[in-house]
All heavy atoms as TSV, in Angstrom:
chain	resi	resn	atom	element	x	y	z
A	1	MET	N	N	-10.991	13.456	5.474
A	1	MET	CA	C	-9.896	12.714	5.508
A	1	MET	C	C	-8.719	13.434	6.240
A	1	MET	O	O	-8.543	14.678	5.852
A	1	MET	CB	C	-9.399	12.318	4.184
A	1	MET	CG	C	-8.038	11.477	4.109
A	1	MET	SD	S	-7.446	11.083	2.450
A	1	MET	CE	C	-8.721	10.087	1.794
A	2	PRO	N	N	-8.079	12.973	7.296
A	2	PRO	CA	C	-7.130	13.802	7.969
A	2	PRO	C	C	-5.976	13.960	7.023
A	2	PRO	O	O	-5.604	13.170	6.192
A	2	PRO	CB	C	-6.836	12.939	9.151
A	2	PRO	CG	C	-7.226	11.475	8.929
A	2	PRO	CD	C	-8.249	11.681	7.779
A	3	GLY	N	N	-5.224	15.051	7.321
A	3	GLY	CA	C	-4.088	15.321	6.498
A	3	GLY	C	C	-2.868	15.708	7.428
A	3	GLY	O	O	-3.033	16.076	8.520
A	4	LYS	N	N	-1.734	15.452	6.800
A	4	LYS	CA	C	-0.473	15.896	7.537
A	4	LYS	C	C	0.424	16.640	6.396
A	4	LYS	O	O	0.288	16.331	5.211
A	4	LYS	CB	C	0.226	14.624	7.966
A	4	LYS	CG	C	-0.348	13.937	9.112
A	4	LYS	CD	C	-0.364	14.696	10.371
A	4	LYS	CE	C	-1.159	13.939	11.431
A	4	LYS	NZ	N	-1.169	14.696	12.657
A	5	ARG	N	N	1.316	17.326	6.978
A	5	ARG	CA	C	2.217	18.090	5.985
A	5	ARG	C	C	3.547	17.519	6.035
A	5	ARG	O	O	4.043	17.028	7.216
A	5	ARG	CB	C	2.274	19.589	6.418
A	5	ARG	CG	C	3.074	20.363	5.507
A	5	ARG	CD	C	2.992	21.900	5.931
A	5	ARG	NE	N	3.815	22.576	4.960
A	5	ARG	CZ	C	4.053	23.828	5.087
A	5	ARG	NH1	N	3.567	24.532	6.129
A	5	ARG	NH2	N	4.779	24.446	4.210
A	6	VAL	N	N	4.085	17.188	4.812
A	6	VAL	CA	C	5.432	16.573	4.878
A	6	VAL	C	C	6.319	17.501	3.943
A	6	VAL	O	O	5.884	18.268	3.137
A	6	VAL	CB	C	5.469	15.186	4.243
A	6	VAL	CG1	C	4.663	14.169	5.015
A	6	VAL	CG2	C	4.896	15.163	2.807
A	7	GLN	N	N	7.677	17.534	4.312
A	7	GLN	CA	C	8.690	18.274	3.452
A	7	GLN	C	C	9.617	17.444	2.819
A	7	GLN	O	O	9.987	16.394	3.441
A	7	GLN	CB	C	9.274	19.245	4.510
A	7	GLN	CG	C	8.316	20.294	5.113
A	7	GLN	CD	C	9.140	21.223	5.882
A	7	GLN	OE1	O	10.239	20.959	6.626
A	7	GLN	NE2	N	8.668	22.387	6.252
A	8	PHE	N	N	9.797	17.721	1.559
A	8	PHE	CA	C	10.915	16.995	0.796
A	8	PHE	C	C	11.942	18.028	0.359
A	8	PHE	O	O	11.645	19.306	0.120
A	8	PHE	CB	C	10.302	16.434	-0.498
A	8	PHE	CG	C	9.267	15.460	-0.160
A	8	PHE	CD1	C	7.937	15.760	-0.350
A	8	PHE	CD2	C	9.606	14.073	0.179
A	8	PHE	CE1	C	6.886	14.869	0.027
A	8	PHE	CE2	C	8.637	13.166	0.376
A	8	PHE	CZ	C	7.270	13.554	0.264
A	9	ASP	N	N	13.189	17.567	0.112
A	9	ASP	CA	C	14.259	18.475	-0.454
A	9	ASP	C	C	13.856	18.566	-1.885
A	9	ASP	O	O	12.963	17.917	-2.442
A	9	ASP	CB	C	15.560	17.864	-0.243
A	9	ASP	CG	C	15.747	16.535	-1.056
A	9	ASP	OD1	O	15.777	16.473	-2.174
A	9	ASP	OD2	O	15.811	15.599	-0.132
A	10	GLY	N	N	14.461	19.579	-2.511
A	10	GLY	CA	C	14.112	19.996	-3.902
A	10	GLY	C	C	14.166	18.907	-4.916
A	10	GLY	O	O	13.388	18.607	-5.853
A	11	GLU	N	N	15.304	18.152	-4.789
A	11	GLU	CA	C	15.656	17.130	-5.624
A	11	GLU	C	C	14.467	15.947	-5.604
A	11	GLU	O	O	14.220	15.325	-6.562
A	11	GLU	CB	C	17.011	16.474	-5.451
A	11	GLU	CG	C	18.149	17.396	-5.943
A	11	GLU	CD	C	19.566	16.879	-5.523
A	11	GLU	OE1	O	19.565	15.746	-5.101
A	11	GLU	OE2	O	20.464	17.586	-5.825
A	12	THR	N	N	14.300	15.557	-4.365
A	12	THR	CA	C	13.227	14.477	-4.048
A	12	THR	C	C	11.865	14.891	-4.664
A	12	THR	O	O	11.161	14.290	-5.496
A	12	THR	CB	C	13.059	14.094	-2.661
A	12	THR	OG1	O	14.403	13.797	-2.218
A	12	THR	CG2	C	12.035	13.030	-2.421
A	13	TRP	N	N	11.454	16.156	-4.417
A	13	TRP	CA	C	10.169	16.656	-4.967
A	13	TRP	C	C	10.165	16.742	-6.381
A	13	TRP	O	O	9.202	16.189	-7.121
A	13	TRP	CB	C	9.953	18.054	-4.389
A	13	TRP	CG	C	8.575	18.608	-4.979
A	13	TRP	CD1	C	8.539	19.618	-5.926
A	13	TRP	CD2	C	7.241	18.213	-4.719
A	13	TRP	NE1	N	7.209	19.756	-6.305
A	13	TRP	CE2	C	6.481	18.991	-5.420
A	13	TRP	CE3	C	6.875	17.255	-3.790
A	13	TRP	CZ2	C	5.074	18.690	-5.393
A	13	TRP	CZ3	C	5.359	17.081	-3.813
A	13	TRP	CH2	C	4.555	17.819	-4.607
A	14	ALA	N	N	11.318	17.101	-7.183
A	14	ALA	CA	C	11.305	17.040	-8.566
A	14	ALA	C	C	11.201	15.596	-8.973
A	14	ALA	O	O	10.500	15.477	-10.050
A	14	ALA	CB	C	12.600	17.747	-8.990
A	15	ALA	N	N	11.860	14.634	-8.459
A	15	ALA	CA	C	11.837	13.305	-8.951
A	15	ALA	C	C	10.439	12.887	-8.767
A	15	ALA	O	O	9.948	12.088	-9.590
A	15	ALA	CB	C	12.787	12.459	-8.057
A	16	LEU	N	N	9.724	13.091	-7.502
A	16	LEU	CA	C	8.432	12.578	-7.413
A	16	LEU	C	C	7.377	13.304	-8.418
A	16	LEU	O	O	6.445	12.605	-8.889
A	16	LEU	CB	C	7.865	13.090	-5.977
A	16	LEU	CG	C	8.547	12.186	-4.947
A	16	LEU	CD1	C	8.130	12.723	-3.501
A	16	LEU	CD2	C	8.016	10.743	-5.072
A	17	ASP	N	N	7.597	14.569	-8.791
A	17	ASP	CA	C	6.789	15.284	-9.672
A	17	ASP	C	C	6.912	14.583	-11.215
A	17	ASP	O	O	5.936	14.351	-11.787
A	17	ASP	CB	C	7.208	16.808	-9.733
A	17	ASP	CG	C	6.283	17.512	-10.663
A	17	ASP	OD1	O	5.004	17.275	-10.354
A	17	ASP	OD2	O	6.652	18.355	-11.361
A	18	VAL	N	N	8.139	14.293	-11.382
A	18	VAL	CA	C	8.401	13.753	-12.778
A	18	VAL	C	C	7.698	12.254	-12.728
A	18	VAL	O	O	7.055	11.840	-13.818
A	18	VAL	CB	C	9.869	13.514	-13.109
A	18	VAL	CG1	C	10.191	12.698	-14.271
A	18	VAL	CG2	C	10.415	14.927	-13.358
A	19	LEU	N	N	7.955	11.432	-11.799
A	19	LEU	CA	C	7.229	10.173	-11.716
A	19	LEU	C	C	5.688	10.269	-11.768
A	19	LEU	O	O	5.079	9.474	-12.507
A	19	LEU	CB	C	7.603	9.435	-10.319
A	19	LEU	CG	C	6.970	8.124	-10.060
A	19	LEU	CD1	C	7.399	7.165	-11.097
A	19	LEU	CD2	C	7.360	7.639	-8.713
A	20	ALA	N	N	5.141	11.300	-10.995
A	20	ALA	CA	C	3.777	11.388	-11.151
A	20	ALA	C	C	3.315	11.760	-12.578
A	20	ALA	O	O	2.161	11.206	-13.005
A	20	ALA	CB	C	3.260	12.452	-10.171
A	21	ARG	N	N	3.910	12.656	-13.140
A	21	ARG	CA	C	3.554	13.116	-14.454
A	21	ARG	C	C	3.802	11.837	-15.551
A	21	ARG	O	O	2.980	11.580	-16.348
A	21	ARG	CB	C	4.437	14.060	-15.101
A	21	ARG	CG	C	4.128	15.486	-14.378
A	21	ARG	CD	C	5.192	16.515	-14.773
A	21	ARG	NE	N	4.979	17.639	-13.812
A	21	ARG	CZ	C	4.425	18.824	-14.280
A	21	ARG	NH1	N	3.906	18.895	-15.451
A	21	ARG	NH2	N	4.438	19.822	-13.493
A	22	ASP	N	N	4.919	11.027	-15.318
A	22	ASP	CA	C	5.090	9.916	-16.195
A	22	ASP	C	C	4.021	8.833	-16.094
A	22	ASP	O	O	3.592	8.202	-17.013
A	22	ASP	CB	C	6.395	9.245	-15.992
A	22	ASP	CG	C	7.554	10.036	-16.383
A	22	ASP	OD1	O	7.446	11.041	-17.188
A	22	ASP	OD2	O	8.789	9.672	-15.996
A	23	ARG	N	N	3.440	8.651	-14.850
A	23	ARG	CA	C	2.435	7.651	-14.606
A	23	ARG	C	C	1.075	8.289	-14.767
A	23	ARG	O	O	0.014	7.555	-14.513
A	23	ARG	CB	C	2.638	7.062	-13.177
A	23	ARG	CG	C	3.867	6.319	-13.038
A	23	ARG	CD	C	4.091	5.712	-11.759
A	23	ARG	NE	N	2.884	4.984	-11.273
A	23	ARG	CZ	C	2.667	4.474	-10.108
A	23	ARG	NH1	N	3.601	4.665	-9.165
A	23	ARG	NH2	N	1.693	3.671	-9.840
A	24	MET	N	N	0.960	9.535	-15.032
A	24	MET	CA	C	-0.272	10.302	-14.973
A	24	MET	C	C	-1.034	10.083	-13.791
A	24	MET	O	O	-2.275	9.725	-13.724
A	24	MET	CB	C	-1.114	9.871	-16.278
A	24	MET	CG	C	-0.484	10.228	-17.599
A	24	MET	SD	S	-1.366	10.097	-19.136
A	24	MET	CE	C	-2.252	8.545	-19.040
A	25	ALA	N	N	-0.362	10.304	-12.631
A	25	ALA	CA	C	-1.020	10.101	-11.393
A	25	ALA	C	C	-0.853	11.389	-10.489
A	25	ALA	O	O	0.064	12.177	-10.914
A	25	ALA	CB	C	-0.381	8.895	-10.615
A	26	THR	N	N	-1.567	11.523	-9.458
A	26	THR	CA	C	-1.408	12.583	-8.571
A	26	THR	C	C	-0.474	12.385	-7.505
A	26	THR	O	O	-0.084	11.112	-7.246
A	26	THR	CB	C	-2.821	13.022	-7.975
A	26	THR	OG1	O	-3.251	11.940	-7.060
A	26	THR	CG2	C	-3.786	13.356	-8.900
A	27	PHE	N	N	-0.016	13.350	-6.895
A	27	PHE	CA	C	0.901	13.236	-5.724
A	27	PHE	C	C	0.320	12.351	-4.663
A	27	PHE	O	O	0.787	11.391	-3.995
A	27	PHE	CB	C	1.403	14.443	-5.011
A	27	PHE	CG	C	2.313	14.385	-3.934
A	27	PHE	CD1	C	3.615	13.837	-4.034
A	27	PHE	CD2	C	1.654	14.411	-2.652
A	27	PHE	CE1	C	4.376	13.628	-2.894
A	27	PHE	CE2	C	2.451	14.171	-1.537
A	27	PHE	CZ	C	3.876	13.868	-1.646
A	28	GLN	N	N	-1.055	12.489	-4.485
A	28	GLN	CA	C	-1.746	11.772	-3.576
A	28	GLN	C	C	-1.859	10.217	-3.719
A	28	GLN	O	O	-1.746	9.376	-2.962
A	28	GLN	CB	C	-3.208	12.315	-3.338
A	28	GLN	CG	C	-4.090	11.511	-2.311
A	28	GLN	CD	C	-3.415	11.835	-0.875
A	28	GLN	OE1	O	-3.343	12.934	-0.549
A	28	GLN	NE2	N	-3.228	10.777	-0.124
A	29	GLU	N	N	-2.007	9.891	-5.048
A	29	GLU	CA	C	-1.973	8.565	-5.493
A	29	GLU	C	C	-0.627	7.805	-5.240
A	29	GLU	O	O	-0.432	6.727	-4.836
A	29	GLU	CB	C	-2.353	8.380	-7.082
A	29	GLU	CG	C	-3.845	8.745	-7.252
A	29	GLU	CD	C	-4.122	8.924	-8.726
A	29	GLU	OE1	O	-3.281	9.283	-9.419
A	29	GLU	OE2	O	-5.310	8.644	-9.072
A	30	LEU	N	N	0.518	8.718	-5.550
A	30	LEU	CA	C	1.837	8.245	-5.328
A	30	LEU	C	C	1.989	7.907	-3.742
A	30	LEU	O	O	2.534	6.877	-3.301
A	30	LEU	CB	C	2.986	9.055	-5.743
A	30	LEU	CG	C	3.069	9.299	-7.150
A	30	LEU	CD1	C	4.220	10.330	-7.532
A	30	LEU	CD2	C	3.331	7.968	-7.888
A	31	ALA	N	N	1.508	8.949	-2.958
A	31	ALA	CA	C	1.660	8.770	-1.496
A	31	ALA	C	C	0.809	7.593	-0.949
A	31	ALA	O	O	1.267	6.833	-0.092
A	31	ALA	CB	C	1.263	10.060	-0.797
A	32	ASP	N	N	-0.443	7.372	-1.395
A	32	ASP	CA	C	-1.293	6.296	-0.954
A	32	ASP	C	C	-0.581	4.936	-1.341
A	32	ASP	O	O	-0.528	3.993	-0.473
A	32	ASP	CB	C	-2.613	6.298	-1.771
A	32	ASP	CG	C	-3.477	7.408	-1.246
A	32	ASP	OD1	O	-3.183	8.021	-0.243
A	32	ASP	OD2	O	-4.470	7.751	-1.955
A	33	GLU	N	N	0.019	4.839	-2.491
A	33	GLU	CA	C	0.759	3.474	-2.873
A	33	GLU	C	C	1.912	3.320	-1.918
A	33	GLU	O	O	2.207	2.260	-1.498
A	33	GLU	CB	C	1.182	3.662	-4.292
A	33	GLU	CG	C	1.934	2.349	-4.870
A	33	GLU	CD	C	2.268	2.559	-6.309
A	33	GLU	OE1	O	1.809	3.430	-7.014
A	33	GLU	OE2	O	3.109	1.645	-6.762
A	34	ALA	N	N	2.688	4.385	-1.769
A	34	ALA	CA	C	3.950	4.274	-0.966
A	34	ALA	C	C	3.629	3.886	0.424
A	34	ALA	O	O	4.295	2.924	1.030
A	34	ALA	CB	C	4.675	5.609	-1.056
A	35	PHE	N	N	2.603	4.457	1.060
A	35	PHE	CA	C	2.245	4.184	2.487
A	35	PHE	C	C	1.700	2.762	2.630
A	35	PHE	O	O	1.809	2.098	3.513
A	35	PHE	CB	C	1.530	5.195	3.115
A	35	PHE	CG	C	2.250	6.481	3.419
A	35	PHE	CD1	C	2.003	7.678	2.799
A	35	PHE	CD2	C	3.185	6.396	4.321
A	35	PHE	CE1	C	2.801	8.729	3.102
A	35	PHE	CE2	C	3.999	7.499	4.696
A	35	PHE	CZ	C	3.783	8.686	4.056
A	36	ALA	N	N	0.909	2.263	1.558
A	36	ALA	CA	C	0.260	1.034	1.591
A	36	ALA	C	C	1.472	0.001	1.534
A	36	ALA	O	O	1.401	-1.006	2.291
A	36	ALA	CB	C	-0.730	0.795	0.434
A	37	ASP	N	N	2.412	0.198	0.701
A	37	ASP	CA	C	3.634	-0.754	0.593
A	37	ASP	C	C	4.284	-0.709	1.941
A	37	ASP	O	O	4.650	-1.836	2.283
A	37	ASP	CB	C	4.480	-0.256	-0.480
A	37	ASP	CG	C	3.928	-0.469	-2.020
A	37	ASP	OD1	O	2.892	-1.172	-2.081
A	37	ASP	OD2	O	4.519	0.045	-2.986
A	38	LEU	N	N	4.466	0.438	2.528
A	38	LEU	CA	C	5.282	0.493	3.848
A	38	LEU	C	C	4.503	-0.246	4.927
A	38	LEU	O	O	5.115	-1.172	5.611
A	38	LEU	CB	C	5.456	1.865	4.233
A	38	LEU	CG	C	6.252	2.084	5.513
A	38	LEU	CD1	C	7.649	1.560	5.418
A	38	LEU	CD2	C	6.179	3.655	5.913
A	39	LEU	N	N	3.177	-0.212	4.890
A	39	LEU	CA	C	2.418	-0.949	6.012
A	39	LEU	C	C	2.506	-2.402	5.626
A	39	LEU	O	O	2.604	-3.223	6.537
A	39	LEU	CB	C	0.915	-0.424	5.895
A	39	LEU	CG	C	0.792	0.941	6.415
A	39	LEU	CD1	C	-0.621	1.482	6.177
A	39	LEU	CD2	C	0.980	0.960	7.981
A	40	ARG	N	N	2.367	-2.812	4.348
A	40	ARG	CA	C	2.464	-4.288	4.030
A	40	ARG	C	C	3.734	-4.785	4.358
A	40	ARG	O	O	3.860	-5.777	4.868
A	40	ARG	CB	C	2.139	-4.334	2.594
A	40	ARG	CG	C	1.080	-5.372	2.217
A	40	ARG	CD	C	0.791	-5.444	0.689
A	40	ARG	NE	N	-0.159	-4.454	0.171
A	40	ARG	CZ	C	0.083	-3.525	-0.542
A	40	ARG	NH1	N	1.356	-3.422	-1.015
A	40	ARG	NH2	N	-0.778	-2.572	-0.891
A	41	LYS	N	N	4.848	-4.129	4.149
A	41	LYS	CA	C	6.212	-4.516	4.432
A	41	LYS	C	C	6.339	-4.905	6.017
A	41	LYS	O	O	7.015	-5.774	6.190
A	41	LYS	CB	C	7.176	-3.520	4.031
A	41	LYS	CG	C	8.559	-3.680	4.486
A	41	LYS	CD	C	9.511	-2.543	4.050
A	41	LYS	CE	C	10.915	-2.608	4.569
A	41	LYS	NZ	N	11.760	-1.449	4.370
A	42	HIS	N	N	5.674	-4.031	6.780
A	42	HIS	CA	C	5.796	-4.238	8.226
A	42	HIS	C	C	4.648	-5.076	8.790
A	42	HIS	O	O	4.410	-5.197	10.012
A	42	HIS	CB	C	5.814	-2.966	8.860
A	42	HIS	CG	C	7.171	-2.145	8.685
A	42	HIS	ND1	N	8.324	-2.565	9.208
A	42	HIS	CD2	C	7.463	-1.285	7.752
A	42	HIS	CE1	C	9.375	-1.810	8.786
A	42	HIS	NE2	N	8.809	-0.935	7.829
A	43	GLY	N	N	3.844	-5.740	7.801
A	43	GLY	CA	C	2.834	-6.588	8.318
A	43	GLY	C	C	1.691	-5.918	9.074
A	43	GLY	O	O	0.948	-6.505	9.847
A	44	ARG	N	N	1.481	-4.757	8.645
A	44	ARG	CA	C	0.361	-3.920	9.135
A	44	ARG	C	C	-0.849	-4.070	8.263
A	44	ARG	O	O	-0.680	-3.867	7.082
A	44	ARG	CB	C	0.607	-2.510	9.530
A	44	ARG	CG	C	1.863	-2.428	10.321
A	44	ARG	CD	C	1.417	-2.747	11.807
A	44	ARG	NE	N	2.556	-2.471	12.654
A	44	ARG	CZ	C	2.337	-2.178	13.928
A	44	ARG	NH1	N	1.208	-1.946	14.444
A	44	ARG	NH2	N	3.463	-2.072	14.633
A	45	PRO	N	N	-2.040	-4.083	8.747
A	45	PRO	CA	C	-3.281	-4.055	7.768
A	45	PRO	C	C	-3.407	-2.668	7.108
A	45	PRO	O	O	-3.102	-1.631	7.746
A	45	PRO	CB	C	-4.360	-4.418	8.641
A	45	PRO	CG	C	-3.968	-4.098	10.115
A	45	PRO	CD	C	-2.530	-4.147	10.011
A	46	THR	N	N	-3.873	-2.583	5.982
A	46	THR	CA	C	-4.142	-1.552	5.071
A	46	THR	C	C	-5.653	-1.079	5.078
A	46	THR	O	O	-5.819	0.056	4.568
A	46	THR	CB	C	-3.508	-1.638	3.875
A	46	THR	OG1	O	-4.111	-2.664	3.072
A	46	THR	CG2	C	-1.985	-1.821	3.691
A	47	ASP	N	N	-6.445	-1.945	5.499
A	47	ASP	CA	C	-7.804	-1.591	5.540
A	47	ASP	C	C	-8.484	-2.192	6.762
A	47	ASP	O	O	-7.931	-3.086	7.431
A	47	ASP	CB	C	-8.601	-2.003	4.299
A	47	ASP	CG	C	-8.573	-3.544	4.045
A	47	ASP	OD1	O	-7.833	-4.278	4.873
A	47	ASP	OD2	O	-9.200	-4.088	3.139
A	48	LEU	N	N	-9.741	-1.671	6.965
A	48	LEU	CA	C	-10.555	-2.119	8.212
A	48	LEU	C	C	-10.852	-3.663	8.261
A	48	LEU	O	O	-10.713	-4.246	9.186
A	48	LEU	CB	C	-11.797	-1.276	8.208
A	48	LEU	CG	C	-12.620	-1.613	9.492
A	48	LEU	CD1	C	-11.939	-1.420	10.848
A	48	LEU	CD2	C	-13.929	-0.867	9.400
A	49	LYS	N	N	-11.307	-4.121	7.089
A	49	LYS	CA	C	-11.605	-5.585	7.068
A	49	LYS	C	C	-10.422	-6.384	7.421
A	49	LYS	O	O	-10.506	-7.243	8.196
A	49	LYS	CB	C	-12.033	-5.956	5.593
A	49	LYS	CG	C	-12.729	-7.272	5.430
A	49	LYS	CD	C	-13.204	-7.411	3.941
A	49	LYS	CE	C	-14.603	-7.999	3.904
A	49	LYS	NZ	N	-14.967	-8.253	2.587
A	50	THR	N	N	-9.276	-6.053	6.831
A	50	THR	CA	C	-7.977	-6.932	7.175
A	50	THR	C	C	-7.654	-6.690	8.652
A	50	THR	O	O	-7.270	-7.692	9.365
A	50	THR	CB	C	-6.897	-6.488	6.261
A	50	THR	OG1	O	-7.248	-6.620	4.945
A	50	THR	CG2	C	-5.727	-7.376	6.441
A	51	ALA	N	N	-7.796	-5.522	9.042
A	51	ALA	CA	C	-7.477	-5.289	10.549
A	51	ALA	C	C	-8.343	-6.107	11.576
A	51	ALA	O	O	-8.034	-6.528	12.446
A	51	ALA	CB	C	-7.573	-3.762	10.910
A	52	LEU	N	N	-9.702	-6.164	11.173
A	52	LEU	CA	C	-10.596	-6.891	11.973
A	52	LEU	C	C	-10.340	-8.313	11.976
A	52	LEU	O	O	-10.354	-9.046	13.039
A	52	LEU	CB	C	-11.966	-6.568	11.611
A	52	LEU	CG	C	-12.506	-5.179	11.809
A	52	LEU	CD1	C	-13.848	-5.031	11.173
A	52	LEU	CD2	C	-12.657	-4.881	13.360
A	53	ARG	N	N	-10.008	-8.883	10.849
A	53	ARG	CA	C	-9.573	-10.257	10.786
A	53	ARG	C	C	-8.389	-10.526	11.513
A	53	ARG	O	O	-8.257	-11.575	12.154
A	53	ARG	CB	C	-9.297	-10.573	9.291
A	53	ARG	CG	C	-10.618	-10.902	8.443
A	53	ARG	CD	C	-10.266	-11.554	7.082
A	53	ARG	NE	N	-11.456	-11.748	6.416
A	53	ARG	CZ	C	-11.647	-11.430	5.059
A	53	ARG	NH1	N	-10.679	-10.824	4.429
A	53	ARG	NH2	N	-12.799	-11.512	4.543
A	54	LYS	N	N	-7.342	-9.604	11.391
A	54	LYS	CA	C	-6.002	-9.954	12.151
A	54	LYS	C	C	-6.379	-9.894	13.713
A	54	LYS	O	O	-5.815	-10.713	14.406
A	54	LYS	CB	C	-5.072	-8.851	11.698
A	54	LYS	CG	C	-3.713	-9.079	12.292
A	54	LYS	CD	C	-2.734	-8.083	11.657
A	54	LYS	CE	C	-1.296	-8.367	12.240
A	54	LYS	NZ	N	-0.300	-7.603	11.576
A	55	SER	N	N	-7.124	-8.949	14.092
A	55	SER	CA	C	-7.449	-8.833	15.556
A	55	SER	C	C	-8.279	-10.038	16.090
A	55	SER	O	O	-8.064	-10.567	17.299
A	55	SER	CB	C	-8.232	-7.459	15.896
A	55	SER	OG	O	-9.399	-7.683	15.398
A	56	ALA	N	N	-9.006	-10.779	15.143
A	56	ALA	CA	C	-9.834	-11.833	15.548
A	56	ALA	C	C	-8.921	-13.167	15.408
A	56	ALA	O	O	-9.461	-14.163	15.754
A	56	ALA	CB	C	-11.059	-11.955	14.695
A	57	GLY	N	N	-7.842	-12.991	14.858
A	57	GLY	CA	C	-6.886	-14.237	14.866
A	57	GLY	C	C	-7.190	-14.881	13.608
A	57	GLY	O	O	-6.670	-16.061	13.466
A	58	GLU	N	N	-7.914	-14.555	12.639
A	58	GLU	CA	C	-8.213	-15.262	11.396
A	58	GLU	C	C	-7.037	-15.042	10.423
A	58	GLU	O	O	-6.478	-13.970	10.480
A	58	GLU	CB	C	-9.582	-14.825	10.814
A	58	GLU	CG	C	-10.753	-15.090	11.544
A	58	GLU	CD	C	-12.035	-14.692	10.864
A	58	GLU	OE1	O	-11.903	-14.395	9.631
A	58	GLU	OE2	O	-12.958	-14.440	11.613
A	59	THR	N	N	-6.843	-15.858	9.503
A	59	THR	CA	C	-5.900	-15.799	8.495
A	59	THR	C	C	-6.620	-15.740	7.189
A	59	THR	O	O	-7.724	-16.298	7.069
A	59	THR	CB	C	-4.806	-17.005	8.342
A	59	THR	OG1	O	-5.572	-18.162	8.335
A	59	THR	CG2	C	-3.956	-17.046	9.658
A	60	PRO	N	N	-6.027	-15.005	6.243
A	60	PRO	CA	C	-6.834	-14.845	4.944
A	60	PRO	C	C	-6.867	-16.182	4.369
A	60	PRO	O	O	-5.986	-17.188	4.636
A	60	PRO	CB	C	-6.004	-14.038	4.153
A	60	PRO	CG	C	-4.922	-13.294	5.012
A	60	PRO	CD	C	-4.894	-14.238	6.436
A	61	ALA	N	N	-7.946	-16.527	3.656
A	61	ALA	CA	C	-8.164	-17.820	2.993
A	61	ALA	C	C	-7.140	-18.029	1.834
A	61	ALA	O	O	-6.814	-17.084	1.110
A	61	ALA	CB	C	-9.455	-17.885	2.373
A	62	LYS	N	N	-6.485	-19.163	1.907
A	62	LYS	CA	C	-5.403	-19.549	0.940
A	62	LYS	C	C	-6.189	-20.271	-0.260
A	62	LYS	O	O	-7.067	-21.167	-0.071
A	62	LYS	CB	C	-4.328	-20.407	1.412
A	62	LYS	CG	C	-3.567	-19.671	2.405
A	62	LYS	CD	C	-2.588	-20.552	3.034
A	62	LYS	CE	C	-1.727	-19.888	4.181
A	62	LYS	NZ	N	-0.723	-20.773	4.723
A	63	PRO	N	N	-5.756	-19.913	-1.470
A	63	PRO	CA	C	-6.296	-20.647	-2.669
A	63	PRO	C	C	-5.955	-22.232	-2.489
A	63	PRO	O	O	-4.836	-22.573	-2.190
A	63	PRO	CB	C	-5.761	-19.970	-3.945
A	63	PRO	CG	C	-4.577	-19.129	-3.373
A	63	PRO	CD	C	-4.730	-18.998	-1.869
A	64	LYS	N	N	-7.022	-22.894	-2.885
A	64	LYS	CA	C	-6.827	-24.527	-2.888
A	64	LYS	C	C	-6.031	-24.755	-4.113
A	64	LYS	O	O	-6.222	-24.311	-5.225
A	64	LYS	CB	C	-8.111	-25.140	-2.826
A	64	LYS	CG	C	-8.832	-24.941	-1.462
A	64	LYS	CD	C	-9.993	-25.696	-1.438
A	64	LYS	CE	C	-10.753	-25.332	-0.076
A	64	LYS	NZ	N	-11.965	-26.115	0.060
A	65	ARG	N	N	-5.131	-25.770	-3.959
A	65	ARG	CA	C	-4.323	-26.317	-5.183
A	65	ARG	C	C	-5.159	-27.402	-5.715
A	65	ARG	O	O	-5.659	-28.234	-5.073
A	65	ARG	CB	C	-3.040	-26.772	-4.652
A	65	ARG	CG	C	-2.115	-25.622	-4.248
A	65	ARG	CD	C	-0.691	-26.152	-4.031
A	65	ARG	NE	N	0.137	-25.129	-3.520
A	65	ARG	CZ	C	1.436	-25.413	-3.064
A	65	ARG	NH1	N	1.924	-26.666	-3.085
A	65	ARG	NH2	N	2.128	-24.457	-2.776
A	66	ALA	N	N	-5.060	-27.543	-6.929
A	66	ALA	CA	C	-5.675	-28.681	-7.650
A	66	ALA	C	C	-4.863	-29.819	-7.546
A	66	ALA	O	O	-3.569	-29.670	-7.588
A	66	ALA	CB	C	-5.766	-28.329	-9.154
A	67	ARG	N	N	-5.383	-30.997	-7.124
A	67	ARG	CA	C	-4.694	-32.244	-6.953
A	67	ARG	C	C	-4.354	-32.846	-8.307
A	67	ARG	O	O	-5.225	-32.953	-9.149
A	67	ARG	CB	C	-5.457	-33.126	-6.033
A	67	ARG	CG	C	-5.390	-32.772	-4.613
A	67	ARG	CD	C	-6.133	-33.825	-3.885
A	67	ARG	NE	N	-5.843	-33.692	-2.494
A	67	ARG	CZ	C	-6.090	-34.559	-1.540
A	67	ARG	NH1	N	-6.681	-35.664	-1.877
A	67	ARG	NH2	N	-5.661	-34.335	-0.330
A	68	LYS	N	N	-3.198	-33.415	-8.349
A	68	LYS	CA	C	-2.754	-34.180	-9.591
A	68	LYS	C	C	-3.257	-35.548	-9.377
A	68	LYS	O	O	-2.986	-36.176	-8.411
A	68	LYS	CB	C	-1.252	-34.193	-9.738
A	68	LYS	CG	C	-0.733	-32.965	-10.424
A	68	LYS	CD	C	0.651	-33.214	-10.679
A	68	LYS	CE	C	1.221	-32.295	-11.741
A	68	LYS	NZ	N	2.617	-32.717	-12.153
A	69	GLU	N	N	-3.970	-36.117	-10.371
A	69	GLU	CA	C	-4.499	-37.474	-10.179
A	69	GLU	C	C	-3.447	-38.335	-11.161
A	69	GLU	O	O	-3.311	-37.945	-12.397
A	69	GLU	CB	C	-5.845	-37.473	-10.742
A	69	GLU	CG	C	-6.813	-36.829	-9.607
A	69	GLU	CD	C	-8.173	-37.216	-9.941
A	69	GLU	OE1	O	-8.562	-38.276	-10.711
A	69	GLU	OE2	O	-9.063	-36.308	-9.629
A	70	SER	N	N	-3.050	-39.403	-10.703
A	70	SER	CA	C	-2.084	-40.209	-11.367
A	70	SER	C	C	-2.733	-41.460	-11.858
A	70	SER	O	O	-3.540	-42.025	-11.474
A	70	SER	CB	C	-0.942	-40.580	-10.555
A	70	SER	OG	O	-0.145	-39.536	-10.098
């Protein structure tokens, strides 16, 4: 897996460390969640299957609503 180095100020790092400990998660898990949220926010696919569907012009299947019978 490719890696990059990021830098945080001391206060941000401390807050992230506390959050990770509270959630019993690793920093990597926090980063994965944060970047997935950022990609979703900007309408970018987060996995290969979604990227291929998007490039093919397909839309994800929508759940069918149950019809009310009167």
